[in-house]
C-alpha positions in Angstrom: 0.0 0.0 0.0 1.7 3.2 -1.2 0.7 6.9 -0.9 1.3 9.8 -3.1 3.7 11.8 -0.9 1.1 14.6 -0.7 -0.8 15.2 2.5 -4.6 15.7 2.5 -6.7 17.2 5.2 -9.7 15.2 6.6 -12.0 17.9 5.3 -10.5 17.6 1.8 -11.0 13.8 1.9 -14.6 14.3 3.2 -15.4 16.7 0.3 -14.2 14.1 -2.2 -16.2 11.4 -0.6 -19.3 13.7 -0.6 -18.7 14.4 -4.3 -18.4 10.6 -5.1 -21.3 9.5 -3.0 -23.5 12.3 -4.1 -25.0 13.0 -0.7 -24.2 14.6 2.6 -22.1 12.9 5.2 -22.7 13.5 8.8 -19.5 14.5 10.5 -18.9 15.0 14.2 -15.9 16.9 15.2 -14.4 16.3 18.7 -11.7 18.0 20.7 -8.1 17.2 19.7 -6.5 14.7 22.0 -2.9 15.1 23.3 -1.7 12.0 21.4 -3.3 13.1 18.0 -0.8 13.6 15.2 -1.4 17.0 13.6 -0.1 16.0 10.1 1.0 12.7 8.5 1.7 11.7 5.0 3.7 8.8 3.4 7.2 9.5 2.3 7.5 7.7 -1.1 11.1 8.8 -1.9 12.5 5.3 -1.4 9.8 3.7 -3.6 10.7 6.2 -6.3 14.4 5.6 -5.9 14.6 1.9 -5.5 11.5 0.7 -7.4 11.2 3.5 -10.0 7.7 3.8 -8.7 5.4 6.8 -9.0 1.7 7.3 -8.1 -0.7 7.0 -11.0 -4.0 7.2 -9.2 -5.2 10.5 -7.9 -7.0 10.6 -4.5 -10.3 11.5 -6.2 -10.0 8.6 -8.6 -8.9 6.2 -5.9 -11.9 7.0 -3.7 -14.2 6.7 -6.7 -12.7 3.3 -7.7 -13.0 2.1 -4.1 -16.7 3.2 -3.9 -17.4 1.5 -7.3 -15.8 -1.7 -6.0 -17.9 -1.6 -2.7 -21.1 -1.0 -4.7 -20.3 -3.9 -6.9 -19.8 -6.2 -3.9 -23.3 -5.2 -2.6 -25.0 -6.4 -5.8 
């Protein structure tokens, strides 16, 4: 499982999910906890260097493909 090397906020991901699903998502925000990590993203530099790998699926497209797969499983 690889990432893109680009960080995305929870709100950005929720906007994409909303767009893909086509309906509102109920979100409940809670207070930040002392152990919460403020930012995290995958460093893909070694995959690029050693495997000549680069991301080819955008976050938008990855979420859409995942949702399409889930819908297919439900039928």
